[in-house]
C-alpha positions in Angstrom: 0.0 0.0 0.0 1.3 3.4 -1.0 2.6 5.7 1.8 3.4 8.8 -0.2 1.5 12.0 0.2 -0.9 13.3 -2.4 0.4 16.4 -4.1 -1.9 19.5 -4.4 -2.3 18.8 -8.1 -3.4 15.2 -7.4 -5.9 16.4 -4.8 -7.4 18.9 -7.2 -7.7 16.2 -9.9 -9.3 13.7 -7.5 -11.7 16.3 -6.2 -12.8 17.1 -9.7 -13.7 13.4 -10.2 -15.6 12.9 -6.9 -18.9 14.1 -8.4 -18.7 11.9 -11.5 -21.4 9.3 -11.1 -20.2 7.1 -13.9 -19.8 3.5 -12.6 -16.5 3.2 -14.3 -15.1 6.3 -12.8 -16.4 5.4 -9.3 -14.9 1.9 -9.4 -11.6 3.3 -10.6 -11.5 5.9 -7.8 -12.4 3.2 -5.3 -9.5 1.1 -6.4 -7.2 4.1 -6.3 -8.3 5.0 -2.8 -7.8 1.5 -1.6 -4.2 1.7 -2.8 -3.7 5.0 -1.1 -5.0 3.8 2.3 -4.7 6.3 5.1 -3.8 9.1 2.6 -7.2 8.5 0.9 -8.9 8.6 4.2 -7.4 12.0 5.1 -8.2 13.3 1.6 -11.8 12.1 1.7 -12.4 13.4 5.2 -11.1 16.8 4.2 -13.4 16.7 1.1 -16.4 15.7 3.3 -16.0 18.9 5.2 -16.0 21.0 2.1 -18.7 23.7 1.7 -19.3 22.4 -1.8 -22.2 20.1 -1.0 -22.0 17.6 -4.0 -18.3 17.0 -3.4 -19.0 16.6 0.3 -21.8 14.1 -0.3 -19.6 12.1 -2.7 -16.7 12.0 -0.3 -19.0 10.7 2.4 -20.2 8.0 0.0 -16.6 6.9 -0.7 -15.8 6.9 3.0 -18.7 4.6 3.6 -17.8 2.3 0.7 -14.2 2.1 2.0 -15.4 1.7 5.6 -13.5 4.9 6.4 -16.2 6.3 8.7 -16.0 9.9 9.7 -19.1 10.6 11.8 -18.2 14.3 12.4 -18.0 14.9 8.7 -21.2 13.0 8.1 -23.0 15.1 10.6 -21.6 18.3 9.1 -22.7 17.0 5.7 -26.2 16.4 7.1 -26.3 20.0 8.5 -25.3 21.4 5.1 -27.8 19.2 3.2 -30.8 21.1 4.5 -32.6 17.7 4.4 -33.5 17.6 8.1 -35.2 14.5 9.4 -35.3 14.1 13.2 -34.4 10.5 13.6 -31.6 10.6 11.1 -30.2 13.8 12.6 -30.4 12.5 16.2 -28.6 9.3 15.3 -25.9 11.0 13.4 -25.5 13.4 16.3 -25.0 10.4 18.6 -22.4 8.9 16.3 -20.2 12.0 16.6 -19.1 10.7 20.0 -19.9 7.0 19.5 -18.8 6.0 16.0 -19.5 2.4 16.8 -23.1 3.1 17.6 -25.4 0.2 16.7 -28.1 2.2 14.9 -30.2 -0.9 14.3 -30.4 -1.6 18.0 -31.5 1.9 18.8 -34.2 1.7 16.1 -35.3 -1.7 17.4 -35.7 -0.3 20.9 -38.0 2.5 19.5 -39.9 -0.1 17.5 -40.4 -2.1 20.6 -41.8 0.9 22.5 -44.2 1.5 19.6 -45.2 -2.2 19.3 -46.1 -2.2 23.0 -48.1 1.1 22.7 -50.1 -0.3 19.7 -51.2 -3.3 21.8 -52.6 -0.9 24.5 -54.0 1.7 22.1 -57.8 1.9 22.3 -59.6 2.1 18.9 -60.6 5.6 17.7 -58.7 7.2 20.6 -58.2 10.9 20.7 -54.7 12.3 20.5 -54.7 12.9 24.3 -55.8 9.3 25.0 -53.0 8.0 22.7 -50.5 10.2 24.6 -51.7 8.7 27.9 -50.9 5.3 26.4 -47.4 6.5 25.3 -46.9 7.9 28.8 -47.7 4.5 30.4 -45.3 2.7 28.0 -42.4 5.1 28.1 -42.5 6.3 31.6 -44.2 3.6 33.7 -43.3 0.4 31.9 -39.9 1.2 30.4 -38.9 3.8 33.1 -37.7 6.7 31.1 -37.3 9.8 33.3 -35.7 13.1 33.6 -32.2 13.2 35.1 -32.7 15.8 37.8 -29.6 14.8 39.8 -27.1 15.2 37.0 -28.9 17.4 34.5 -25.7 18.6 32.7 -24.3 15.1 32.1 -23.7 15.1 28.3 -25.0 11.5 28.1 -28.5 12.9 28.7 -28.5 14.3 25.2 -27.6 11.2 23.1 -30.4 9.0 22.1 -28.5 5.7 22.5 -27.4 6.7 26.0 -30.8 7.9 27.1 -32.3 4.6 26.0 -29.6 2.6 27.7 -29.6 4.6 31.0 -33.3 5.5 30.9 -32.3 9.1 31.8 -32.5 12.2 29.8 -33.3 15.9 29.6 -36.5 17.5 28.2 -35.3 17.7 24.6 -33.9 14.2 24.3 -36.9 12.6 26.1 -39.2 14.7 23.8 -37.3 13.4 20.7 -37.8 9.8 21.8 -41.5 10.5 22.5 -41.9 12.0 19.0 -40.1 9.1 17.3 -42.3 6.5 19.0 -45.4 8.6 18.3 -44.5 8.7 14.7 -44.2 4.9 14.6 -47.8 4.5 15.9 -49.2 7.1 13.5 -49.6 9.9 16.1 -48.8 13.3 14.6 -47.1 15.3 17.3 -44.7 18.2 17.0 -41.5 19.4 18.9 -42.1 22.6 20.8 -39.1 24.5 22.2 -40.6 26.8 24.7 -38.2 29.2 26.6 -36.4 27.3 29.3 -37.9 23.9 28.5 -38.8 21.5 25.7 -42.2 20.0 25.2 -44.2 17.8 22.7 -47.2 19.5 21.1 -50.5 17.9 20.1 -52.6 20.1 17.8 -56.2 18.9 17.9 -59.0 20.8 16.1 -60.5 21.8 19.4 -57.1 23.3 20.6 -53.5 22.3 21.4 -52.2 20.5 24.4 -48.6 19.8 25.4 -46.7 16.8 26.8 -43.9 17.3 29.4 -41.7 14.3 28.8 -39.2 15.4 31.4 -42.0 15.2 34.0 -43.4 11.8 33.2 -45.6 12.9 30.3 -47.7 15.4 32.2 -50.3 16.9 29.9 -50.4 20.7 29.8 -52.9 23.2 28.5 -51.7 26.3 26.7 -52.4 28.4 29.8 -50.1 26.1 31.8 -47.2 26.6 29.4 -47.7 30.4 29.2 -47.7 30.5 33.0 -44.4 28.7 33.1 -42.9 31.2 30.8 -44.2 34.1 32.9 -42.5 32.4 35.9 -39.2 32.9 34.1 -40.0 36.7 34.1 -40.5 36.6 30.4 -43.5 37.9 28.4 -45.0 34.9 26.6 -45.9 35.0 22.9 -48.3 32.8 21.0 -45.3 31.8 18.8 -43.9 30.1 21.9 -46.6 27.5 21.5 -45.8 26.8 17.8 -44.0 23.8 16.5 -40.2 24.1 16.3 -38.5 23.2 13.0 -36.3 20.1 13.1 -33.3 22.2 12.3 -33.8 24.2 15.5 -34.3 21.0 17.6 -31.0 19.5 16.5 -29.2 22.9 16.8 -30.6 23.2 20.4 -29.3 19.7 21.2 -25.9 20.7 20.0 -26.0 24.0 22.0 -26.9 22.0 25.1 -24.0 19.7 24.5 -21.6 22.6 24.0 -22.7 24.1 27.3 -22.6 20.8 29.2 -19.2 19.8 27.9 -17.9 23.3 28.8 -19.2 22.9 32.3 -17.4 19.5 32.5 -14.2 21.2 31.4 -14.1 19.1 28.2 -12.9 21.9 25.9 -12.5 19.7 22.8 -16.1 18.4 22.8 -17.4 21.8 23.8 -15.6 23.3 20.7 -16.9 20.5 18.5 -20.6 21.0 19.4 -20.3 24.8 19.3 -18.9 24.3 15.8 -22.1 22.4 14.9 -24.2 25.2 16.2 -22.3 27.7 14.1 -22.7 25.4 11.1 -26.5 25.2 11.6 -26.7 28.9 11.9 -24.4 29.7 9.0 -26.2 27.2 6.7 -29.6 28.6 7.6 -28.5 32.2 7.1 -26.9 31.3 3.8 -30.0 29.8 2.4 -32.5 32.1 4.0 -30.9 35.2 2.5 -32.8 36.5 -0.6 
């Protein structure tokens, strides 16, 4: 296997070929990257962080084919893609610190929650009645709960760790609630109110909210607004509106940056602060007229 370094000219030439979807070109590149070994890994990881989205996506494809996984680059590519899907994003986020994450096992656990809920779900149940079933399954039977004693523990923010330890913070528990609800056909929304995170149910007769951190307590709009006032903030109706998936994942990263900083883990704090900046820059770049 070659040990030489790629020259700048060679890197430029290879980068120009990354987006070529011709099967012949792709197979030739794969063979070449195999010969290059670690040098190919470094080149592809650098390309995966490129702001040029097609090249980044192609680099990630080659990394996967070659089993050169770079979860940080993959999550950055996800951020830049603007194709935000909650489950995918949350799992990619977990892989940034746990590259060996068994994604299949995490999804299987969520499937098991949903299967149990379906068995208990009454026919023609209202959204609130379905949420009460989810509460029973998630918080009573499976024992998910808010980690009040060690709220700032970074493990509270990663889906796999929350499922393993049964401990989380409002946003991670809400994400799990939403993913299980989605599996049973219950259309709920993430709601990032100031100082807390909830799950929203928007029925024709009016919205209600689920506090996953507090065992699935069902709240009326007035309850949520009162909580905001208790923070000496003036509540707005927009506080009760669904939060875009982009903002959910960005908020998870912001939490992690703060929690790692509190734990004096500067490297991880910088990593997740970088993700926050990437979310914000990507949004600003594409929101500009």
